[in-house]
N, C-alpha and C positions, 0 to 999 in steps of 0.2 A: 422174618426175608435177611435181617443179621445188619451188618455196618451201613452206612447209604451216607449221602452228601448230604449236607444243609444249605442254607441257599448262600450264605459266605465260603463256602468250600469245604470246610471241614469237619470232618468227619465224627459222624452222631448214628449213636446207636436206635435205629430203626423195628422195635417190636414186629413178629412176624404176624398175621392177620389169619384169621382161621375162623371160621363160623362162628365160635362159640365166643369169640372173645372180642372181635370184631363188633359184635352188638352186644355188650353185656350191658344190661337193667343193675341200674344202680339203685335203686328203691327197688325194697320190698316186694311190694305192691306192684312194683315194673319186672318184678321178677319173676312173679307169680303170673300176668299176665302174658311172659315173657313164655311160662310152661305150658298154660291149658294153652295157647297159639302154634306152638310144636304137637302137641299130645294131638290137640284138633285136627292141624294138618295129618298125621299121619296116620292118621284116623279116618279122614275122608279120602286119601290118598289109597287106604285099601279099599274100600268100599267101591270106591270109582275104579282100581284094578279089575276088581270082583265082577262087578256089570259089565266093561270089557270084556273079560274073559268069556263072560256066560251069553251075551249076544256076537263075539265071534263064533261061537260054537253055533249058537241058533241059523247065521247065517252059511255058516262050511254047510250045516244040515238040509238048507232050501237050493243049494248050489248044487250038493250030492244027490239034489232029487227023492232024500224019504222024507216021504209025508208025513209018517208015521213019527220020527225025531224031530221032526222039526217042532210039529203038533205039541208034543214033551219040554222041546228045547224053548219055546213059544212063553211052555209057563214057568217057566224056571227065570226067564229070563224079563218075563213080566214082574215076579215075586221079588227079582231083584232091585227093579226098575221101582217098584214101589216103596221097598224096604229103604235105598237110598232117598227118596224123594221123603217118604217120612222121616229122615235122620235130618235132613233138612241138606243134603251135601250135593242133589239138584235140583232144581225148580219143581215143582208137583206139575204146572203142563208141559214144564218138556219132557217128564214121566211120562203122562198119556198122550204126547205126540211121538214117540218114541214107540209105543208099543203100538198104539192105532199102526204106526208107519211099519214095523213087524210082523204083524195078523196080517196088514194088507199085502205083506212080500210071502207072506205062508199060506196063504190062500190063493194065487195067482199061482202059486208055485204047485199045487192040486190037483 
């Protein structure tokens, strides 16, 4: 940020805020937890992104009316959803519900 005004009107230095310095952990254990949380968040984001991509491909195959492609995409989508649930990224019931709805959509498209 740089220089700013304090309540008395005098110029004072206000440190720049960014993601790493705005929430600095001061204890060793807090630093470790912050690092673990960041790594876990990044990993979960990758898994969810992969799931969304595969499901998007399945929906595109369903819309295109290609039953063969939809069947193989359904297997891939189910695999990714179950893996995400197994890793705890999404709840198991949500994965099962999503697989059931996708399978129903594929069946209707045939």
